[in-house]
KOLSE-841204 format. One record per residue (C-alpha): x, y, z; residue number from 1; residue in three letters. Coordinates in Angstrom, 3 decimals, m for minus. Layout:
N
X / Y / Z / NUM / ALA
...
This chain:
499
m45.836 / 2.321 / 20.914 / 1 / MET
m44.818 / 2.391 / 24.599 / 2 / PHE
m41.605 / 4.265 / 23.838 / 3 / SER
m43.576 / 6.906 / 21.921 / 4 / ARG
m46.042 / 7.225 / 24.822 / 5 / ALA
m43.090 / 7.581 / 27.173 / 6 / GLY
m41.656 / 10.425 / 25.092 / 7 / ARG
m45.009 / 12.208 / 25.158 / 8 / ILE
m45.353 / 11.852 / 28.944 / 9 / ILE
m41.699 / 12.554 / 29.793 / 10 / SER
m41.827 / 16.403 / 29.730 / 11 / PRO
m44.722 / 16.322 / 32.192 / 12 / TYR
m43.497 / 13.526 / 34.502 / 13 / ARG
m42.674 / 15.841 / 37.415 / 14 / LEU
m46.158 / 17.372 / 37.206 / 15 / LEU
m47.911 / 14.079 / 37.965 / 16 / LEU
m47.796 / 14.286 / 41.803 / 17 / PRO
m48.993 / 17.890 / 41.600 / 18 / LEU
m51.871 / 16.866 / 39.329 / 19 / CYS
m52.729 / 14.085 / 41.769 / 20 / PHE
m52.935 / 16.535 / 44.673 / 21 / GLY
m55.080 / 18.954 / 42.657 / 22 / VAL
m57.383 / 16.046 / 41.753 / 23 / PHE
m57.871 / 15.167 / 45.441 / 24 / ILE
m58.693 / 18.749 / 46.437 / 25 / ALA
m61.116 / 19.250 / 43.548 / 26 / ALA
m62.829 / 15.962 / 44.390 / 27 / ASP
m63.686 / 17.268 / 47.849 / 28 / ASP
m65.159 / 20.444 / 46.404 / 29 / MET
m67.875 / 18.507 / 44.566 / 30 / THR
m68.198 / 15.327 / 46.641 / 31 / VAL
m70.533 / 17.091 / 49.058 / 32 / VAL
m73.117 / 17.611 / 46.293 / 33 / VAL
m74.211 / 13.976 / 46.614 / 34 / THR
m73.337 / 13.639 / 50.327 / 35 / LEU
m75.504 / 16.593 / 51.326 / 36 / LEU
m78.847 / 14.792 / 51.871 / 37 / PRO
m77.266 / 12.311 / 54.325 / 38 / ASP
m75.253 / 15.063 / 56.023 / 39 / MET
m78.420 / 17.129 / 56.493 / 40 / MET
m80.244 / 14.147 / 58.012 / 41 / ALA
m77.439 / 13.329 / 60.463 / 42 / ASP
m76.936 / 16.956 / 61.513 / 43 / LEU
m80.633 / 17.812 / 61.879 / 44 / ARG
m80.961 / 20.221 / 58.965 / 45 / VAL
m84.429 / 20.208 / 57.407 / 46 / GLY
m85.160 / 19.981 / 53.698 / 47 / VAL
m86.605 / 23.493 / 53.884 / 48 / SER
m83.223 / 24.809 / 55.113 / 49 / GLU
m81.351 / 24.450 / 51.831 / 50 / LEU
m79.986 / 27.983 / 52.175 / 51 / ASP
m78.306 / 26.903 / 55.414 / 52 / ARG
m77.173 / 23.575 / 53.990 / 53 / ALA
m75.545 / 25.319 / 51.023 / 54 / SER
m72.925 / 26.704 / 53.413 / 55 / TRP
m71.230 / 23.293 / 53.359 / 56 / SER
m70.330 / 24.203 / 49.765 / 57 / ILE
m70.079 / 27.981 / 50.159 / 58 / THR
m67.863 / 27.665 / 53.243 / 59 / GLY
m65.531 / 25.337 / 51.369 / 60 / PHE
m65.303 / 27.822 / 48.495 / 61 / LEU
m64.482 / 30.638 / 50.935 / 62 / ILE
m61.706 / 28.664 / 52.636 / 63 / GLY
m60.507 / 27.350 / 49.275 / 64 / PHE
m60.158 / 30.895 / 47.963 / 65 / THR
m59.005 / 32.741 / 51.085 / 66 / ALA
m55.805 / 30.705 / 51.442 / 67 / ALA
m54.602 / 31.169 / 47.874 / 68 / MET
m52.841 / 34.558 / 48.065 / 69 / PRO
m50.962 / 33.671 / 51.263 / 70 / LEU
m49.956 / 30.236 / 49.996 / 71 / MET
m48.936 / 31.710 / 46.656 / 72 / GLY
m46.463 / 34.007 / 48.428 / 73 / ARG
m45.320 / 31.202 / 50.711 / 74 / ILE
m44.619 / 29.125 / 47.610 / 75 / SER
m42.508 / 31.984 / 46.188 / 76 / ASP
m40.528 / 32.077 / 49.444 / 77 / ARG
m40.106 / 28.376 / 50.326 / 78 / THR
m40.291 / 26.640 / 46.948 / 79 / GLY
m43.281 / 24.789 / 45.580 / 80 / TYR
m42.533 / 21.394 / 47.198 / 81 / ARG
m42.515 / 22.539 / 50.831 / 82 / LEU
m45.598 / 24.701 / 50.266 / 83 / ALA
m47.355 / 21.753 / 48.596 / 84 / PHE
m46.564 / 19.484 / 51.561 / 85 / LEU
m47.820 / 22.096 / 54.048 / 86 / ALA
m51.065 / 22.471 / 52.111 / 87 / ALA
m51.516 / 18.696 / 52.004 / 88 / LEU
m51.014 / 18.554 / 55.786 / 89 / GLY
m53.755 / 21.119 / 56.416 / 90 / VAL
m56.083 / 19.373 / 53.969 / 91 / PHE
m55.495 / 15.972 / 55.640 / 92 / THR
m56.131 / 17.288 / 59.149 / 93 / LEU
m59.198 / 19.140 / 57.904 / 94 / GLY
m60.563 / 15.957 / 56.308 / 95 / SER
m60.332 / 14.141 / 59.640 / 96 / ALA
m62.035 / 17.038 / 61.446 / 97 / LEU
m64.904 / 17.085 / 58.931 / 98 / VAL
m65.431 / 13.341 / 59.461 / 99 / ALA
m65.482 / 13.871 / 63.241 / 100 / MET
m67.585 / 17.062 / 63.168 / 101 / SER
m70.846 / 15.372 / 64.381 / 102 / PRO
m69.023 / 14.241 / 67.535 / 103 / GLN
m67.069 / 17.442 / 68.265 / 104 / ILE
m69.880 / 19.301 / 70.139 / 105 / PRO
m70.403 / 16.254 / 72.351 / 106 / GLY
m66.693 / 15.977 / 73.144 / 107 / TRP
m66.336 / 19.675 / 73.945 / 108 / LEU
m69.477 / 20.443 / 75.925 / 109 / PHE
m71.817 / 17.474 / 75.701 / 110 / GLY
m73.961 / 19.069 / 72.995 / 111 / GLY
m75.843 / 17.415 / 70.108 / 112 / PRO
m74.498 / 17.305 / 66.532 / 113 / PRO
m74.460 / 20.773 / 64.983 / 114 / GLU
m74.228 / 21.620 / 61.277 / 115 / PHE
m72.171 / 24.761 / 61.945 / 116 / ASN
m69.283 / 22.641 / 63.173 / 117 / TRP
m69.231 / 20.762 / 59.888 / 118 / LEU
m69.168 / 24.055 / 57.966 / 119 / VAL
m66.277 / 25.307 / 60.097 / 120 / GLY
m64.260 / 22.160 / 59.549 / 121 / MET
m64.977 / 22.310 / 55.816 / 122 / ARG
m63.545 / 25.837 / 55.749 / 123 / VAL
m60.381 / 24.632 / 57.513 / 124 / PHE
m60.032 / 21.667 / 55.143 / 125 / GLN
m60.472 / 23.952 / 52.149 / 126 / ALA
m57.587 / 26.209 / 53.236 / 127 / ILE
m55.202 / 23.354 / 52.446 / 128 / GLY
m57.051 / 22.180 / 49.353 / 129 / GLY
m57.271 / 25.635 / 47.812 / 130 / GLY
m53.532 / 26.209 / 48.128 / 131 / ALA
m52.664 / 23.189 / 45.973 / 132 / LEU
m53.898 / 24.691 / 42.694 / 133 / ILE
m51.862 / 27.953 / 42.585 / 134 / PRO
m48.797 / 26.150 / 43.921 / 135 / ILE
m49.072 / 23.638 / 41.083 / 136 / SER
m49.656 / 26.304 / 38.430 / 137 / ILE
m46.622 / 28.255 / 39.655 / 138 / ALA
m44.482 / 25.088 / 39.608 / 139 / ALA
m45.141 / 24.621 / 35.883 / 140 / VAL
m42.625 / 27.344 / 35.042 / 141 / ASN
m39.878 / 25.412 / 36.871 / 142 / GLU
m40.755 / 21.868 / 35.870 / 143 / LEU
m41.705 / 22.282 / 32.208 / 144 / VAL
m39.951 / 24.158 / 29.398 / 145 / ASP
m41.678 / 26.923 / 27.468 / 146 / GLY
m42.812 / 24.870 / 24.487 / 147 / ARG
m44.672 / 22.402 / 26.753 / 148 / HIS
m46.024 / 24.965 / 29.208 / 149 / ARG
m49.488 / 25.501 / 27.684 / 150 / ALA
m50.251 / 21.767 / 27.692 / 151 / ILE
m48.957 / 21.578 / 31.291 / 152 / ALA
m51.499 / 24.207 / 32.331 / 153 / TYR
m54.130 / 22.156 / 30.535 / 154 / GLY
m53.102 / 19.034 / 32.465 / 155 / LEU
m53.431 / 20.787 / 35.815 / 156 / ILE
m56.801 / 22.180 / 34.743 / 157 / GLY
m57.860 / 18.737 / 33.534 / 158 / ALA
m56.841 / 17.251 / 36.909 / 159 / SER
m59.017 / 19.787 / 38.718 / 160 / ALA
m61.954 / 19.066 / 36.436 / 161 / GLU
m61.398 / 15.310 / 36.689 / 162 / ALA
m61.621 / 15.669 / 40.464 / 163 / GLY
m64.866 / 17.553 / 39.944 / 164 / GLY
m66.043 / 14.677 / 37.725 / 165 / VAL
m65.142 / 12.023 / 40.285 / 166 / PHE
m66.468 / 13.855 / 43.370 / 167 / GLY
m70.233 / 13.395 / 42.874 / 168 / PRO
m69.746 / 9.774 / 41.761 / 169 / LEU
m67.511 / 9.053 / 44.745 / 170 / TRP
m70.014 / 10.698 / 47.089 / 171 / GLY
m72.873 / 8.725 / 45.570 / 172 / GLY
m70.982 / 5.461 / 46.033 / 173 / GLY
m70.032 / 6.328 / 49.615 / 174 / ILE
m73.629 / 7.094 / 50.593 / 175 / THR
m74.767 / 3.857 / 48.947 / 176 / THR
m72.345 / 1.502 / 50.699 / 177 / TRP
m70.921 / 3.444 / 53.663 / 178 / LEU
m71.696 / 6.521 / 55.761 / 179 / SER
m70.821 / 9.997 / 54.444 / 180 / TRP
m67.926 / 10.397 / 56.916 / 181 / GLU
m65.915 / 7.829 / 54.959 / 182 / TRP
m65.634 / 10.228 / 52.027 / 183 / ALA
m63.330 / 12.280 / 54.293 / 184 / PHE
m61.598 / 9.485 / 56.227 / 185 / TRP
m60.470 / 7.943 / 52.944 / 186 / LEU
m58.707 / 11.197 / 52.018 / 187 / ASN
m55.994 / 10.421 / 54.553 / 188 / ILE
m54.255 / 7.439 / 52.868 / 189 / PRO
m54.585 / 9.179 / 49.501 / 190 / VAL
m52.878 / 12.366 / 50.720 / 191 / THR
m50.090 / 10.289 / 52.270 / 192 / VAL
m49.434 / 8.803 / 48.831 / 193 / VAL
m49.381 / 12.298 / 47.319 / 194 / ALA
m46.908 / 13.504 / 49.965 / 195 / ALA
m44.526 / 10.586 / 49.378 / 196 / LEU
m44.779 / 11.079 / 45.617 / 197 / TRP
m43.995 / 14.811 / 45.683 / 198 / ILE
m40.869 / 14.110 / 47.761 / 199 / MET
m39.312 / 12.610 / 44.623 / 200 / ARG
m39.501 / 16.041 / 42.953 / 201 / ASN
m36.840 / 18.756 / 43.268 / 202 / PRO
m37.679 / 21.312 / 45.998 / 203 / PRO
m38.065 / 24.250 / 43.602 / 204 / GLY
m36.435 / 27.648 / 43.720 / 205 / SER
m36.624 / 29.631 / 46.957 / 206 / ARG
m36.589 / 33.387 / 47.411 / 207 / ASN
m35.929 / 34.220 / 51.057 / 208 / ARG
m36.356 / 37.914 / 50.286 / 209 / LYS
m40.078 / 37.414 / 49.737 / 210 / VAL
m42.127 / 38.427 / 52.776 / 211 / LYS
m45.559 / 36.987 / 53.507 / 212 / VAL
m48.058 / 39.694 / 54.488 / 213 / ASP
m50.249 / 37.719 / 56.899 / 214 / ILE
m52.373 / 40.706 / 58.089 / 215 / PRO
m53.323 / 41.490 / 54.494 / 216 / ALA
m54.212 / 37.832 / 53.990 / 217 / GLY
m56.538 / 37.949 / 57.007 / 218 / ILE
m58.219 / 41.126 / 55.728 / 219 / VAL
m58.713 / 39.489 / 52.313 / 220 / PHE
m60.286 / 36.394 / 53.890 / 221 / ALA
m62.623 / 38.511 / 56.043 / 222 / ALA
m63.696 / 40.601 / 53.037 / 223 / ALA
m64.434 / 37.455 / 51.025 / 224 / LEU
m66.482 / 35.889 / 53.834 / 225 / ALA
m68.538 / 39.048 / 54.434 / 226 / LEU
m69.097 / 39.558 / 50.706 / 227 / LEU
m70.544 / 36.055 / 50.527 / 228 / THR
m72.792 / 36.658 / 53.543 / 229 / VAL
m74.089 / 39.841 / 51.926 / 230 / GLY
m74.711 / 38.232 / 48.552 / 231 / LEU
m76.571 / 35.298 / 50.094 / 232 / VAL
m79.078 / 37.808 / 51.514 / 233 / ARG
m79.517 / 39.723 / 48.259 / 234 / ILE
m82.794 / 37.946 / 47.452 / 235 / GLY
m84.317 / 39.195 / 50.728 / 236 / GLU
m82.513 / 42.464 / 51.569 / 237 / PRO
m82.147 / 43.160 / 55.283 / 238 / ASP
m79.821 / 44.844 / 57.789 / 239 / ALA
m77.392 / 41.891 / 57.742 / 240 / LEU
m76.960 / 42.221 / 53.982 / 241 / MET
m76.390 / 45.983 / 54.205 / 242 / THR
m73.889 / 45.722 / 57.053 / 243 / ILE
m72.008 / 42.829 / 55.407 / 244 / SER
m71.609 / 44.608 / 52.077 / 245 / LEU
m70.681 / 47.913 / 53.748 / 246 / ALA
m67.988 / 46.269 / 55.870 / 247 / VAL
m66.777 / 44.385 / 52.797 / 248 / THR
m66.306 / 47.677 / 50.949 / 249 / ALA
m64.382 / 49.098 / 53.907 / 250 / ALA
m62.144 / 46.034 / 54.092 / 251 / LEU
m61.422 / 46.219 / 50.363 / 252 / VAL
m60.324 / 49.844 / 50.774 / 253 / VAL
m58.167 / 48.819 / 53.744 / 254 / LEU
m56.650 / 45.981 / 51.712 / 255 / LEU
m55.777 / 48.349 / 48.865 / 256 / VAL
m54.094 / 50.739 / 51.321 / 257 / VAL
m52.167 / 47.896 / 52.987 / 258 / MET
m51.100 / 46.528 / 49.622 / 259 / ASN
m49.969 / 49.966 / 48.445 / 260 / THR
m47.886 / 50.687 / 51.552 / 261 / ARG
m46.382 / 47.230 / 52.039 / 262 / SER
m42.749 / 46.801 / 51.038 / 263 / ALA
m43.545 / 43.233 / 49.965 / 264 / ASP
m47.245 / 43.253 / 49.126 / 265 / ALA
m49.477 / 40.202 / 49.313 / 266 / LEU
m50.597 / 41.101 / 45.785 / 267 / PHE
m47.375 / 42.295 / 44.063 / 268 / PRO
m48.033 / 45.676 / 42.469 / 269 / ARG
m46.065 / 45.001 / 39.263 / 270 / PRO
m48.669 / 42.362 / 38.357 / 271 / LEU
m51.358 / 45.013 / 38.017 / 272 / PHE
m49.245 / 46.899 / 35.507 / 273 / HIS
m49.682 / 43.959 / 33.112 / 274 / LEU
m52.742 / 44.621 / 30.952 / 275 / VAL
m53.049 / 40.973 / 29.921 / 276 / SER
m52.948 / 39.855 / 33.576 / 277 / PHE
m55.736 / 42.254 / 34.579 / 278 / ASN
m58.074 / 41.242 / 31.763 / 279 / PHE
m57.288 / 37.558 / 32.386 / 280 / ALA
m58.518 / 37.990 / 35.964 / 281 / ASN
m61.752 / 39.648 / 34.798 / 282 / ILE
m62.303 / 36.837 / 32.303 / 283 / THR
m61.630 / 34.166 / 34.917 / 284 / HIS
m64.051 / 35.789 / 37.372 / 285 / PHE
m66.858 / 35.576 / 34.807 / 286 / LEU
m65.887 / 32.014 / 33.887 / 287 / VAL
m66.062 / 31.014 / 37.568 / 288 / GLY
m69.581 / 32.419 / 37.885 / 289 / ALA
m70.607 / 30.527 / 34.734 / 290 / VAL
m68.983 / 27.266 / 35.853 / 291 / LEU
m70.687 / 27.130 / 39.258 / 292 / ILE
m74.097 / 27.366 / 37.565 / 293 / VAL
m73.491 / 24.070 / 35.806 / 294 / GLY
m71.694 / 22.333 / 38.683 / 295 / MET
m74.506 / 22.973 / 41.172 / 296 / VAL
m77.697 / 23.045 / 39.113 / 297 / THR
m77.150 / 19.967 / 36.929 / 298 / VAL
m77.072 / 17.387 / 39.793 / 299 / PRO
m79.634 / 19.387 / 41.803 / 300 / LEU
m81.989 / 19.372 / 38.815 / 301 / MET
m81.464 / 15.630 / 38.424 / 302 / ALA
m82.520 / 15.054 / 42.032 / 303 / ALA
m85.404 / 17.526 / 42.314 / 304 / THR
m86.959 / 17.646 / 38.845 / 305 / VAL
m86.082 / 14.257 / 37.377 / 306 / PHE
m86.212 / 12.291 / 40.654 / 307 / GLY
m82.842 / 10.620 / 40.133 / 308 / LYS
m80.577 / 9.052 / 42.761 / 309 / THR
m77.315 / 10.730 / 43.876 / 310 / PRO
m75.265 / 8.435 / 41.625 / 311 / ILE
m77.527 / 9.161 / 38.654 / 312 / GLU
m77.189 / 12.878 / 39.362 / 313 / GLY
m73.418 / 12.505 / 39.461 / 314 / GLY
m73.472 / 10.649 / 36.159 / 315 / LEU
m75.531 / 13.425 / 34.587 / 316 / GLN
m72.974 / 16.019 / 35.724 / 317 / LEU
m70.221 / 13.704 / 34.460 / 318 / LEU
m71.265 / 14.408 / 30.870 / 319 / ARG
m70.285 / 18.049 / 31.303 / 320 / MET
m67.246 / 17.688 / 33.564 / 321 / THR
m65.580 / 14.907 / 31.585 / 322 / ILE
m65.826 / 17.123 / 28.509 / 323 / ALA
m64.192 / 19.951 / 30.503 / 324 / ILE
m61.283 / 17.710 / 31.485 / 325 / ALA
m60.709 / 16.459 / 27.930 / 326 / ALA
m61.087 / 19.902 / 26.368 / 327 / ALA
m58.614 / 21.403 / 28.872 / 328 / ALA
m55.856 / 19.326 / 27.285 / 329 / VAL
m57.116 / 20.108 / 23.770 / 330 / ILE
m57.115 / 23.809 / 24.646 / 331 / GLY
m53.515 / 23.476 / 25.809 / 332 / GLY
m52.455 / 21.914 / 22.503 / 333 / ILE
m54.192 / 24.649 / 20.480 / 334 / ILE
m52.721 / 27.380 / 22.686 / 335 / THR
m49.260 / 25.888 / 22.336 / 336 / GLN
m49.485 / 25.860 / 18.550 / 337 / ARG
m51.286 / 29.056 / 17.616 / 338 / ILE
m51.599 / 31.127 / 20.793 / 339 / GLY
m54.426 / 31.761 / 23.273 / 340 / PRO
m56.827 / 34.016 / 21.341 / 341 / ARG
m58.678 / 31.452 / 19.209 / 342 / LEU
m59.235 / 28.799 / 21.929 / 343 / PRO
m60.439 / 31.314 / 24.544 / 344 / VAL
m62.870 / 33.090 / 22.205 / 345 / LEU
m64.085 / 29.833 / 20.681 / 346 / LEU
m64.493 / 28.345 / 24.163 / 347 / GLY
m66.651 / 31.239 / 25.353 / 348 / LEU
m68.870 / 31.131 / 22.246 / 349 / VAL
m69.391 / 27.371 / 22.649 / 350 / ILE
m70.067 / 27.758 / 26.394 / 351 / THR
m72.654 / 30.463 / 25.777 / 352 / SER
m74.335 / 28.353 / 23.095 / 353 / LEU
m74.367 / 25.285 / 25.362 / 354 / GLY
m76.050 / 27.110 / 28.234 / 355 / PHE
m78.483 / 28.763 / 25.831 / 356 / LEU
m79.543 / 25.314 / 24.616 / 357 / LEU
m79.874 / 24.104 / 28.226 / 358 / MET
m82.090 / 27.105 / 29.008 / 359 / SER
m84.621 / 25.625 / 26.591 / 360 / GLY
m85.018 / 22.417 / 28.627 / 361 / TRP
m88.439 / 21.412 / 29.944 / 362 / ALA
m89.533 / 18.759 / 32.444 / 363 / VAL
m89.895 / 16.248 / 29.594 / 364 / ASP
m86.440 / 16.891 / 28.089 / 365 / VAL
m84.851 / 13.595 / 27.043 / 366 / ALA
m81.821 / 12.049 / 25.419 / 367 / GLU
m79.848 / 12.671 / 23.308 / 368 / PRO
m80.478 / 16.384 / 23.899 / 369 / ALA
m79.348 / 16.301 / 27.553 / 370 / ILE
m76.031 / 14.619 / 26.779 / 371 / THR
m75.356 / 16.688 / 23.655 / 372 / ALA
m75.962 / 20.001 / 25.412 / 373 / HIS
m73.913 / 19.059 / 28.486 / 374 / LEU
m71.004 / 17.834 / 26.359 / 375 / LEU
m71.083 / 21.019 / 24.293 / 376 / LEU
m71.053 / 23.212 / 27.409 / 377 / THR
m68.199 / 21.204 / 28.929 / 378 / GLY
m66.211 / 21.439 / 25.704 / 379 / LEU
m66.461 / 25.228 / 25.764 / 380 / GLY
m65.486 / 25.524 / 29.432 / 381 / LEU
m62.524 / 23.180 / 29.013 / 382 / GLY
m61.059 / 25.127 / 26.089 / 383 / LEU
m60.698 / 28.154 / 28.403 / 384 / LEU
m58.370 / 26.616 / 31.014 / 385 / VAL
m54.989 / 26.786 / 29.312 / 386 / SER
m55.280 / 30.074 / 27.360 / 387 / PRO
m56.336 / 32.008 / 30.475 / 388 / ILE
m53.448 / 30.617 / 32.559 / 389 / ALA
m50.940 / 31.124 / 29.726 / 390 / GLU
m52.053 / 34.718 / 29.161 / 391 / THR
m52.119 / 35.633 / 32.853 / 392 / ALA
m48.573 / 34.352 / 33.507 / 393 / LEU
m47.071 / 35.365 / 30.154 / 394 / PHE
m44.942 / 38.280 / 31.395 / 395 / ARG
m44.806 / 37.497 / 35.121 / 396 / VAL
m41.274 / 37.569 / 36.518 / 397 / GLY
m39.494 / 35.123 / 38.809 / 398 / ASP
m40.424 / 35.433 / 42.469 / 399 / GLY
m43.980 / 36.452 / 41.641 / 400 / GLN
m45.348 / 33.394 / 39.857 / 401 / ARG
m46.826 / 31.909 / 43.022 / 402 / GLY
m48.659 / 35.143 / 43.785 / 403 / ALA
m49.788 / 35.525 / 40.162 / 404 / ALA
m51.011 / 31.919 / 40.014 / 405 / SER
m52.892 / 32.451 / 43.261 / 406 / ALA
m54.520 / 35.656 / 41.998 / 407 / LEU
m55.694 / 34.168 / 38.717 / 408 / ILE
m57.152 / 31.194 / 40.607 / 409 / THR
m58.701 / 33.496 / 43.214 / 410 / VAL
m60.504 / 35.362 / 40.422 / 411 / SER
m62.221 / 32.185 / 39.300 / 412 / ARG
m63.017 / 31.084 / 42.854 / 413 / MET
m64.454 / 34.488 / 43.793 / 414 / VAL
m66.594 / 34.221 / 40.665 / 415 / GLY
m67.770 / 30.791 / 41.787 / 416 / MET
m68.446 / 31.963 / 45.343 / 417 / THR
m70.320 / 35.034 / 44.125 / 418 / THR
m72.297 / 32.977 / 41.616 / 419 / GLY
m73.249 / 30.376 / 44.224 / 420 / LEU
m74.343 / 33.029 / 46.713 / 421 / ALA
m76.437 / 34.780 / 44.078 / 422 / ALA
m78.005 / 31.494 / 42.973 / 423 / MET
m78.859 / 30.556 / 46.562 / 424 / THR
m80.530 / 33.901 / 47.204 / 425 / ALA
m82.279 / 34.473 / 43.883 / 426 / LEU
m83.225 / 30.837 / 43.386 / 427 / GLY
m84.960 / 30.624 / 46.758 / 428 / THR
m86.923 / 33.820 / 46.138 / 429 / VAL
m87.876 / 32.908 / 42.574 / 430 / GLN
m89.020 / 29.426 / 43.574 / 431 / PHE
m91.153 / 30.785 / 46.431 / 432 / GLN
m92.773 / 33.296 / 44.078 / 433 / GLN
m93.573 / 30.593 / 41.530 / 434 / LEU
m95.207 / 28.261 / 44.078 / 435 / VAL
m96.846 / 30.958 / 46.225 / 436 / ALA
m100.337 / 29.994 / 45.052 / 437 / ASP
m99.730 / 26.233 / 45.116 / 438 / VAL
m101.070 / 24.355 / 48.200 / 439 / PRO
m98.521 / 22.404 / 50.225 / 440 / ALA
m100.420 / 19.094 / 50.240 / 441 / PHE
m103.728 / 17.507 / 49.279 / 442 / SER
m105.383 / 14.216 / 50.188 / 443 / LEU
m106.865 / 14.087 / 46.700 / 444 / ASP
m104.386 / 12.042 / 44.555 / 445 / PRO
m105.203 / 14.044 / 41.430 / 446 / VAL
m104.651 / 17.381 / 43.162 / 447 / VAL
m101.509 / 16.081 / 44.865 / 448 / GLN
m100.132 / 15.062 / 41.475 / 449 / ARG
m100.882 / 18.557 / 40.164 / 450 / GLN
m99.041 / 20.043 / 43.163 / 451 / ILE
m95.968 / 17.900 / 42.422 / 452 / ILE
m96.052 / 18.847 / 38.746 / 453 / GLU
m96.370 / 22.533 / 39.641 / 454 / SER
m93.348 / 22.282 / 41.937 / 455 / ALA
m91.344 / 20.472 / 39.249 / 456 / GLN
m92.243 / 23.067 / 36.633 / 457 / ASN
m91.346 / 25.881 / 39.036 / 458 / ALA
m87.967 / 24.296 / 39.805 / 459 / ALA
m87.274 / 23.778 / 36.098 / 460 / MET
m88.154 / 27.414 / 35.449 / 461 / ASP
m85.649 / 28.546 / 38.097 / 462 / VAL
m82.899 / 26.290 / 36.731 / 463 / PHE
m83.400 / 27.360 / 33.115 / 464 / THR
m83.268 / 31.017 / 34.158 / 465 / ARG
m79.851 / 30.352 / 35.656 / 466 / PHE
m78.748 / 28.771 / 32.385 / 467 / TYR
m79.860 / 31.960 / 30.614 / 468 / GLN
m77.802 / 34.039 / 33.059 / 469 / TYR
m74.779 / 31.786 / 32.451 / 470 / ALA
m75.117 / 32.163 / 28.675 / 471 / ALA
m75.174 / 35.959 / 29.019 / 472 / VAL
m72.130 / 35.991 / 31.343 / 473 / LEU
m70.151 / 33.784 / 28.956 / 474 / ALA
m70.968 / 36.165 / 26.097 / 475 / ALA
m69.929 / 39.184 / 28.211 / 476 / LEU
m66.600 / 37.481 / 28.953 / 477 / ALA
m65.727 / 37.709 / 25.236 / 478 / LEU
m64.792 / 41.381 / 25.732 / 479 / VAL
m62.088 / 40.967 / 28.418 / 480 / PRO
m60.959 / 37.713 / 26.763 / 481 / ALA
m60.294 / 39.541 / 23.504 / 482 / TYR
m58.501 / 42.385 / 25.294 / 483 / LEU
m56.331 / 40.037 / 27.370 / 484 / MET
m54.895 / 38.341 / 24.262 / 485 / THR
m54.095 / 41.462 / 22.216 / 486 / ARG
m50.392 / 41.498 / 23.069 / 487 / ARG
m49.777 / 37.839 / 23.870 / 488 / VAL
m47.924 / 35.881 / 21.212 / 489 / ARG
m47.959 / 32.134 / 20.683 / 490 / ALA
m45.862 / 29.854 / 22.879 / 491 / VAL
m42.271 / 29.605 / 21.562 / 492 / PRO
m41.438 / 26.642 / 19.400 / 493 / THR
m38.454 / 24.392 / 20.040 / 494 / ALA
m36.356 / 26.168 / 17.392 / 495 / SER
m37.193 / 29.576 / 18.871 / 496 / GLU
m36.117 / 28.472 / 22.330 / 497 / GLU
m32.850 / 27.026 / 21.057 / 498 / GLU
m32.131 / 30.243 / 19.158 / 499 / ALA
């Protein structure tokens, strides 16, 4: 039995340190969901300032995404191992800075703890964490042969989702037994293990002819940050929103011009000549927007509507994310055997159905409906991981896989960032409209109970609307998903490769 298990694992052995690094980075993306109440208390952010507090997540997503194109090109130039080690170094330093962020204002100018410093350090930490995913995806083509490639993509996707599973639970445990800073201090020994492990891998192919367009990378990061600022204000339009979106549009035009004129573009132009690659990016953008709805609203609903503890909220999210991780591997197996079309279309239909069922939840929703609906939604999302990666990288040439892997990951992350910003803005406005006629407090216990119930019903209404939006987006993604797989054949079998 052990020898058979060894044969199954053997083709993917060199991927294990990469999967471990991806797991660590993904863990820190979601760990803050359950750390946030304690972080807000320590850094003097009121409960009414949730839009401000959400920047601890939004800022991480921006940094996570902004670094990907640059690190993708660096990986093409230096080889995946050196790029992976550099990304781990940034992530480790960033983790320490996040843990120390309450003290930094005092050390620098004797000021009190300030939440903005934590957001800034989270952005820096995310620059390293975000680079790990495209580097690992690009490395698949060097470390795994063609007939095992689809499952390898599924394993990396499963590692990312497993980190997302573990993050809220880890954060809940940390806040129960330690202070929130330890969630970041404990990253350091773990990243050291990952660095020592990856050193046992070959360095990967290097292409010294590849140039890294740093100015274009800075313009991309600025455009992403300003887009997020503009979208966050979309619920209450003002001058800041208008200016942010206008400057974003100008920066996008500038980025296109820079990319067109560059001899070695940050976003290699041949990639955009691949129809399957373009539609894969559109599909992944929509999937990212759908995914963030579940990742944020499920634990938030558990805390606000159902009155559950952080650990209980993490366990509720676990039902969806563990299904994503398992289905990512299943999707890889299906993609490897019959090609990407069936798993990606089936995954989107199941995802849409799952969110549609969740949109029917009420305050009194109970088991087994909660678990069944979350598992179904996670199953659909997980089936999408491997076919999208396989389709996007199907015809990408050597020397461009790092950039292509970064772009396909960026599409999903921009979808997540956009979705989170829209949820923050629209959710706040919708909730305020629903409770506009509800008094803030009453000394009468009966009236006070009615106020609490009204607030719970209003929050549930907002959450279920988001589930409706997610179901619609998943259904819309069927169009680009179908188009992206039109010319992509199944993964070659062993006999085809030998021939």
